[in-house]
C-alpha positions in Angstrom: 146.6 114.8 106.5 144.3 116.4 104.0 141.1 115.6 105.8 141.0 115.0 109.5 137.6 114.4 111.2 137.0 113.7 114.8 133.7 112.7 116.5 131.6 114.4 113.8 127.9 114.6 114.5 124.9 116.0 112.6 121.6 116.0 114.4 118.3 117.0 112.9 115.2 117.7 114.9 111.9 117.0 113.4 109.4 118.2 115.9 110.2 116.2 119.0 112.0 113.6 117.0 115.8 113.6 117.0 117.5 112.2 113.9 121.2 111.4 114.3 122.3 111.6 110.7 126.0 111.3 111.8 126.8 109.9 115.2 130.4 110.3 116.0 132.4 109.7 112.8 136.2 109.6 112.7 137.9 109.8 109.4 141.3 110.7 107.9 142.1 111.0 104.2 145.6 111.7 103.0 146.5 113.6 99.8 146.2 111.4 96.7 143.9 108.8 98.3 140.8 107.4 96.5 138.0 106.7 98.9 134.5 105.4 98.2 131.7 106.0 100.8 129.0 103.3 100.8 125.9 102.6 102.9 122.1 102.0 102.6 119.7 104.9 102.3 119.7 106.8 105.5 123.1 105.6 106.6 124.6 109.1 106.6 126.8 109.0 103.5 125.2 112.0 101.8 125.3 113.9 105.1 129.0 113.1 105.4 129.7 114.2 101.8 127.9 117.5 102.5 130.0 118.1 105.6 133.3 117.2 103.9 132.3 119.4 101.0 131.5 122.4 103.3 127.9 122.4 102.0 126.6 122.0 105.6 127.9 122.5 109.1 128.1 119.8 111.8 126.2 119.9 115.1 129.5 119.0 116.9 132.9 117.6 116.3 136.1 118.7 114.5 136.8 118.9 110.8 140.2 120.1 109.6 140.6 120.5 105.9 144.1 121.0 104.5 145.3 122.4 107.9 142.3 124.7 108.5 139.6 124.1 111.1 136.3 124.5 109.1 133.7 123.1 111.5 132.9 126.6 112.9 133.1 128.8 109.8 130.2 130.9 108.6 128.6 130.6 105.2 130.8 133.1 103.4 134.0 131.5 104.8 132.7 128.1 103.8 131.9 129.3 100.3 135.5 130.6 99.9 136.9 127.2 101.0 134.5 125.4 98.6 135.7 127.4 95.7 139.4 127.1 96.6 139.7 123.6 98.0 136.9 121.4 96.6 135.6 120.3 93.2 132.2 118.8 93.0 130.7 116.2 90.5 127.0 115.6 90.9 124.8 112.8 89.5 122.7 115.4 87.7 125.7 117.2 86.1 124.3 120.7 87.2 125.4 122.4 83.9 124.0 125.7 82.6 121.8 124.6 79.6 122.4 127.6 77.5 126.1 127.9 78.1 128.8 126.2 76.1 131.1 123.6 77.6 133.8 126.1 77.9 131.6 128.7 79.7 130.3 126.0 82.1 133.9 125.1 83.0 134.8 128.7 83.5 132.2 129.3 86.2 134.5 128.6 89.3 137.1 130.9 87.8 134.6 133.7 87.4 133.7 133.3 91.0 137.4 133.5 91.8 137.6 136.8 89.8 140.2 135.4 87.4 141.1 137.5 84.3 139.2 136.4 81.2 142.2 135.4 79.1 143.6 133.1 81.8 140.1 131.8 82.6 139.6 130.8 78.9 143.0 129.1 78.8 142.5 127.0 82.0 139.0 126.0 81.0 140.2 124.9 77.6 143.0 122.9 79.1 140.6 121.3 81.6 138.3 120.1 78.8 141.2 118.8 76.8 142.3 116.8 79.9 139.0 115.0 80.0 139.0 114.3 76.2 136.6 117.1 75.1 139.0 119.5 73.4 136.8 119.3 70.3 133.6 120.1 72.1 134.4 123.5 73.6 131.5 125.4 72.0 128.9 122.6 72.4 126.0 123.2 74.8 124.9 120.4 77.1 121.9 119.4 74.9 124.5 118.8 72.1 126.5 116.4 74.2 125.9 112.8 75.3 125.4 112.0 79.0 129.0 110.8 79.3 130.3 114.0 77.7 128.1 116.2 80.0 129.6 114.4 83.0 133.1 115.0 81.6 132.3 118.7 81.4 131.2 118.5 85.0 134.5 116.8 85.9 136.5 119.5 84.0 134.6 122.2 85.9 135.3 120.5 89.2 139.1 120.3 88.5 139.6 123.7 86.7 140.7 125.5 89.9 143.0 122.7 90.9 141.1 121.8 94.2 142.6 119.8 97.0 139.7 117.2 96.8 137.4 116.0 94.1 134.0 115.0 95.6 131.7 112.9 93.5 128.1 112.1 94.5 126.8 109.1 92.6 128.8 110.2 89.5 127.5 107.4 87.3 123.9 107.4 88.5 122.5 108.8 85.3 124.8 106.9 82.9 124.5 103.6 81.1 126.9 100.8 82.0 129.3 101.4 79.2 129.5 105.2 79.8 129.8 104.5 83.6 132.9 102.3 82.9 134.4 105.1 80.8 133.7 107.6 83.5 135.4 105.5 86.2 138.4 105.0 83.9 138.6 108.8 83.9 138.5 108.9 87.7 141.2 106.2 87.9 143.4 108.3 85.6 142.7 111.5 87.6 143.7 109.7 90.8 146.8 108.2 89.2 147.7 111.8 88.3 147.6 112.7 92.0 144.1 113.9 92.5 142.4 113.1 95.9 139.0 111.6 95.2 136.1 110.9 97.6 133.0 109.5 96.0 129.6 108.3 97.3 128.1 105.3 95.6 125.7 102.5 96.3 127.2 100.3 93.6 129.9 97.8 94.6 131.5 97.7 91.1 131.9 101.5 91.2 133.3 101.4 94.8 135.8 98.7 93.6 137.7 101.4 91.7 138.6 103.1 94.9 141.7 102.0 96.9 139.7 102.4 100.1 136.0 101.7 100.9 134.2 103.3 103.9 130.9 101.8 104.9 128.3 103.7 107.0 125.3 102.4 108.9 123.0 104.5 111.2 125.4 107.4 111.1 128.4 105.4 112.2 131.5 104.0 110.4 131.1 100.2 110.5 133.9 99.3 108.1 137.0 101.1 106.6 139.0 98.8 104.3 141.5 99.1 101.6 140.1 97.3 98.6 143.4 96.1 97.2 144.5 94.3 100.3 141.4 93.9 102.4 143.2 95.4 105.4 141.6 97.8 107.7 142.7 101.4 106.9 144.5 103.3 109.5 
């Protein structure tokens, strides 16, 4: 199992007030799955995404990622796992404005201390794989919103992570571009990539084979969209 989570809890204390952002979540995601996480504001979906992405640590519970227990790791160990195992796609793209598409995609490989020649080749291939082979030297302000998000997807995939995490990946895109972006995610999943995305839109979640719904920090529904059966 690629992701195995048991009784995961995240508690914030605001003065004397205790906020249970996650309240005992169990979740398993196998390699190659395509999972959407849904829920109203404050349901815990962003907290769960941050914990799965090793951007935060749980208050308690167990999280095993690709065979490694990560719940108790320190910041430097988490950073190493993030760079090796996880690719992120954010709503706001998070691209360096003065860098070319190629340079933006190279960033994770620079952190991994990869030699320049190999870095350039892999970044170019990643951009070609998302249909931007003719935009290598373009800066973000020379690209459309959909193209900027494709650069972000290429950057997320360039180090061949175990999981692609997408947080509202179509939030800043118009409906036509959103459809094209989700077609890309469908193709990436068909090619074997494991995808976990957070969305509040039902039509976006419908692309996933499995939809997890959260409410008040708990999983209230876990269903496979194609069959309507409860996921094991």
